[in-house]
C-alpha angles and dihedrals in degrees: 000000000000122000090245091058092045090054109039094157093053091046093052093042092046091052094047092043092052092049092047090050089051090047093053091044089055092046091050090046089052089056096044097047098047113109115229093248092059099042092091096032118121119236122162088012097299139076118273091243092046091056088060097039089054091058094048093048091048092060089083090056092051103044112015121093119232093253093053119095113252119241114263106254132199095233138036125266094266091061091043092053093044092245092129139015121250119217095193101088120207119219120249087249089056091051093046087056089053090047091052092050093047093046088054090052091050091046091052091049092051093044091056098037124115131183087259092053092047089051094048122105113266100222099198095046092044091052092046094048098039093233141073113289124173127204094258091056089045091056092049090049090049092054092048091046091051094049092052090058092041087055091052090053092047090051090050090057093045093046089056095049099262127126112262123228099225 
């Protein structure tokens, strides 16, 4: 039997961990490559920075359990959920700090995850979606969600004549 089949948890966790790392790298690259004049430009209905902030803030919704304290965020839940625009613009440095904190939260989740944990019901996602969702599916959704917003940011750069990062 191959090592991968002997270690299904490690294989799943390795794959998810690698994709999360790639996701965070892309999000950080989106922050670092954005020229100042585009940082507060709307694309897809929201500011460039808000597209990224939304992803970082959503990490709590995807991986934290209801009894865990949410991360302290710069803006209220309406800005986090893209229900309203925020005129007070954070600096890229501010958003990189948020990225670092949320990457640490995701890394901690992965470091303590087991196959049993990944298979367990994610209460907050299940309630929000109105169906059963486990932590593995939540992580896959988080990665897909992040890449949608990364794509919006990449398009913003390209639509304004800059080189994209994808």
